C-alpha positions in Angstrom: 9.5 -13.6 39.0 10.6 -13.0 35.4 8.4 -11.8 32.6 8.9 -13.4 29.1 7.2 -11.9 26.1 6.4 -13.5 22.7 4.5 -12.2 19.7 1.5 -14.3 18.6 -0.3 -14.6 15.3 -3.6 -13.7 17.0 -5.4 -10.4 17.2 -4.4 -10.0 20.8 -0.7 -9.5 19.8 2.0 -10.2 22.3 1.5 -12.4 25.3 3.5 -12.8 28.5 4.5 -15.9 30.5 6.5 -15.9 33.7 9.1 -18.0 35.4 10.0 -18.3 39.1 12.0 -20.5 41.4 9.8 -22.2 43.9 10.8 -24.4 46.9 10.3 -27.4 44.6 12.1 -26.1 41.6 11.6 -24.0 38.5 8.0 -23.1 37.6 6.4 -21.5 34.6 3.1 -19.6 34.7 1.5 -20.0 31.3 3.6 -21.1 28.3 3.0 -18.9 25.3 1.5 -20.0 21.9 2.2 -23.2 20.0 4.2 -21.4 17.3 7.8 -21.6 16.1 8.4 -18.2 17.7 6.7 -19.3 20.8 8.9 -22.4 21.2 12.1 -20.5 20.5 11.2 -17.8 23.1 10.3 -20.5 25.6 13.7 -22.2 25.1 15.5 -18.9 25.3 13.8 -18.2 28.6 14.2 -21.5 30.5 16.0 -24.8 30.4 13.3 -27.5 30.1 15.6 -30.0 31.9 15.2 -27.8 35.0 11.5 -27.1 34.7 9.3 -28.8 37.4 5.9 -27.1 37.1 3.6 -25.3 34.6 0.7 -23.4 36.0 -1.9 -22.4 33.5 -4.1 -19.3 34.2 -6.7 -20.4 31.6 -6.7 -22.7 28.7 -6.8 -20.3 25.8 -4.3 -21.1 23.1 -2.0 -18.1 23.7 -1.6 -19.1 27.3 -1.3 -22.9 27.3 -0.5 -23.8 23.7 3.0 -25.1 24.5 1.8 -27.5 27.3 2.5 -30.7 25.3 5.9 -29.3 24.0 6.8 -28.8 27.7 5.6 -32.3 28.6 7.7 -33.8 25.8 10.8 -31.9 26.7 10.8 -31.9 30.5 9.6 -33.7 33.6 7.3 -30.8 34.5 3.8 -31.3 36.0 1.1 -29.3 34.3 -1.7 -27.7 36.4 -5.0 -26.5 34.9 -8.4 -25.4 36.3 -11.2 -27.9 36.7 -13.4 -26.1 34.2 -10.7 -26.3 31.6 -10.3 -30.1 32.2 -14.1 -30.4 31.6 -13.7 -28.5 28.3 -11.0 -30.9 27.2 -12.9 -34.1 28.3 -16.3 -33.0 26.9 -15.1 -30.9 23.9 -17.5 -32.3 21.3 -20.5 -32.1 23.7 -19.5 -28.5 24.6 -19.3 -27.5 20.9 -22.7 -28.9 20.3 -24.1 -27.0 23.2 -22.6 -23.7 22.1 -24.1 -24.4 18.6 -27.5 -24.9 20.3 -27.0 -21.6 22.2 -26.3 -19.7 19.0 -29.3 -21.3 17.4 -31.5 -20.1 20.2 -30.2 -16.6 19.7 -31.2 -16.8 16.0 -27.9 -17.7 14.4 -28.5 -20.6 12.0 -26.6 -23.8 11.2 -24.7 -22.1 8.3 -23.2 -19.6 10.8 -22.4 -22.4 13.2 -20.5 -24.3 10.5 -18.6 -21.2 9.4 -17.7 -20.5 13.1 -16.3 -24.0 13.5 -14.3 -23.5 10.3 -13.1 -20.2 11.8 -12.1 -21.9 15.0 -9.9 -24.3 13.0 -8.5 -21.5 10.9 -7.5 -19.5 14.0 -6.3 -22.6 15.7 -8.4 -21.8 18.8 -8.2 -25.4 20.1 -4.7 -26.8 20.1 -3.9 -30.3 21.4 -5.2 -31.2 24.8 -2.4 -31.6 27.4 -1.5 -35.3 27.5 -1.1 -35.2 31.3 -2.3 -32.6 33.8 -3.4 -32.1 37.4 -6.4 -30.1 38.5 -5.5 -27.0 40.5 -8.6 -27.2 42.8 -7.8 -30.8 43.7 -4.0 -30.3 44.3 -3.2 -29.8 48.0 0.5 -29.8 47.3 0.5 -26.3 45.9 0.6 -24.8 49.3 3.8 -26.5 50.1 5.3 -25.0 46.9 4.4 -21.5 48.0 1.7 -21.1 45.4 -1.9 -20.2 46.2 -4.7 -19.4 43.7 -8.0 -17.5 43.4 -10.8 -18.6 41.0 -12.1 -15.4 39.2 -14.4 -16.5 36.3 -15.7 -13.9 33.9 -13.5 -13.9 30.8 -13.8 -17.7 30.8 -15.0 -20.2 33.3 -11.5 -21.5 34.3 -9.8 -18.1 35.0 -7.3 -18.5 37.8 -5.0 -16.0 39.5 -1.8 -17.5 41.0 -0.2 -15.9 44.0 3.6 -16.3 44.6 5.2 -14.1 47.2 4.1 -10.6 46.4 3.3 -11.4 42.8 -0.1 -12.2 41.3 -0.1 -13.8 37.8 -3.5 -12.8 36.5 -3.7 -14.1 32.9 -6.5 -12.2 31.2 -8.3 -11.2 34.4 -6.6 -7.9 35.0 -5.3 -6.1 31.9 -4.3 -2.5 31.2 -6.6 -0.8 28.7 -8.0 -4.1 27.2 -11.6 -5.1 27.4 -11.3 -8.9 27.3 -14.3 -10.6 25.7 -16.6 -12.4 28.2 -17.0 -15.5 26.1 -20.4 -17.1 25.4 -20.4 -20.7 26.6 -22.4 -23.5 28.1 -22.4 -23.8 31.9 -19.7 -26.4 32.4 -20.9 -27.4 35.8 -24.3 -28.6 34.6 -24.2 -28.5 30.8 -27.7 -27.0 31.1 -28.1 -23.4 29.9 -25.4 -20.8 29.2 -22.7 -19.7 31.6 -23.7 -16.4 33.1 -20.4 -14.5 32.7 -21.9 -11.2 34.0 -23.1 -12.8 37.3 -19.8 -14.5 37.8 -17.8 -11.4 36.9 -19.6 -9.4 39.5 -18.8 -12.0 42.1 -15.1 -12.1 40.9 -14.8 -8.4 41.5 -15.0 -9.0 45.2 -12.2 -11.5 45.0 -10.0 -9.3 42.8 -9.6 -6.7 45.6 -7.6 -9.3 47.5 -4.9 -8.5 44.9 -4.4 -4.9 46.1 -0.8 -4.5 47.1 0.4 -7.4 44.9 2.7 -6.9 41.9 0.3 -7.7 39.0 1.8 -9.9 36.3 -0.7 -9.6 33.4 -1.1 -11.9 30.4 -0.9 -8.9 27.9 0.5 -5.4 28.0 3.7 -4.8 29.9 2.2 -3.9 33.3 -0.9 -3.1 35.3 -0.5 -0.1 37.6 -3.1 -1.2 40.0 -6.1 -3.5 40.5 -8.4 -0.6 40.8 -7.2 1.0 37.6 -7.7 -2.2 35.6 -11.2 -2.7 37.1 -12.1 0.9 36.4 -11.1 0.7 32.8 -13.0 -2.6 32.2 -16.2 -1.4 33.9 -16.1 2.0 32.2 -15.8 0.4 28.8 -18.6 -2.0 29.7 -20.9 0.8 30.7 -20.1 2.9 27.7 -20.8 0.0 25.3 -24.0 -0.9 27.2 -25.4 2.6 26.6 -25.0 1.8 22.8 -26.8 -1.5 23.2 -29.8 -0.2 25.3 -31.9 1.2 22.4 -31.6 -2.2 20.6 -32.1 -4.5 23.5 -35.7 -5.6 22.5 -34.4 -6.7 19.0 -33.3 -10.2 18.1 -29.6 -10.6 18.8 -28.9 -11.2 15.1 -30.3 -7.8 14.4 -28.5 -6.1 17.3 -25.2 -7.4 15.9 -26.2 -6.2 12.4 -27.1 -2.7 13.5 -24.1 -2.2 15.8 -21.5 -3.4 13.2 -23.3 -2.8 9.9 -21.6 -5.6 8.1 -18.0 -4.6 9.2 -17.5 -8.0 10.8 -17.1 -10.8 8.3 -15.1 -13.5 10.1 -17.5 -15.6 12.2 -15.0 -15.9 15.0 -15.0 -12.1 15.5 -18.8 -12.1 15.2 -18.9 -14.7 18.0 -16.7 -12.4 20.2 -19.2 -9.6 19.7 -22.2 -11.8 20.3 -20.5 -12.8 23.6 -20.0 -9.1 24.6 -23.6 -8.1 23.7 -25.1 -11.0 25.7 -23.0 -9.9 28.7 -24.3 -6.4 28.3 -27.9 -7.6 28.0 -27.4 -9.4 31.3 -26.2 -6.1 32.8 -29.2 -4.3 31.5 -31.4 -7.0 33.0 -29.8 -6.6 36.5 -27.7 -3.5 36.9 -28.0 -3.7 40.7 -25.7 -6.7 40.8 -22.8 -4.7 39.3 -23.6 -1.7 41.4 -23.6 -3.7 44.6 -20.2 -5.3 43.8 -18.6 -1.9 42.9 -20.0 -0.4 46.1 -18.6 -3.2 48.2 -15.1 -2.8 46.8 -15.2 1.0 47.0 -15.2 1.8 43.3 -18.8 2.8 42.5 -18.2 6.5 42.9 -15.6 6.4 40.1 -18.3 5.2 37.6 -21.5 6.6 39.2 -22.0 9.1 36.4 -21.8 6.4 33.6 -23.9 4.1 35.7 -26.6 6.8 35.9 -26.4 7.3 32.2 -27.1 3.6 31.7 -30.1 3.8 34.1 -31.4 6.9 32.4 -31.1 5.3 29.0 -32.8 2.2 30.3 -35.8 4.4 31.4 -35.8 6.3 28.1 -35.9 3.1 26.0 -38.2 1.1 28.3 -41.4 0.1 26.6 -44.6 1.6 28.1 
């Protein structure tokens, strides 16, 4: 499996996509961003005439943005997660639900309008793929030598693809990056928000299946090990949660204001921090869930000191 790297105009910087020869022909795993540089790098990396498959780890613009370019220039079949298909098919409804969630957290209609403008400015939602198949409904993947694991947390559609001894992980496992757990509506019911924290704790149990695989991340050049990536993410999560604990009784708007003191001006970046803080408030509400997952995968001892600090801070700041 070959790694291909392209710079993006987004804050995340460079992104990787991968190519591999399967039994059924040439496959791509992710595509890169829908930019001139992205298209040039894609064409430098593969011959579209030979491309048969595009497997998308999750439908964020830097990972699937060239899907339609690929469809227009090859006979490739595009595969995406079921949750991402729902996002595309019910986009307007989803945006209205996210707006309602933000309103519930105290962010007014003016902020929501500014956030939508920011989504457009950052080109967060490129064109929907014109044709695609849903991974969870595609039995033919096994015959191609491709299997997958659903690991929601960063987004609801996060997939890991397994090919031989390689695991293409998108944004699930990254080296020294705390990927934002995005605030969203629950796409299965469209009732209430998606509980990223709960699903991430469940995904931790699945991620240990990747021990021994060669991790092919979406960003940074490599991941040394599954355990290292999980350890960094959880350590960062716990350190930031300690900062949130004294503020947890305040309205979310005030928590964001106190944590960042006006340093965030772009509504998109405010939204990312809102998402992180909600994730941490869920942890504060139920720390036992994360502890149980870490104990089951044998990593709790590595963060037990920080975990104790969270519990001690929780006791300190608990109302009488």
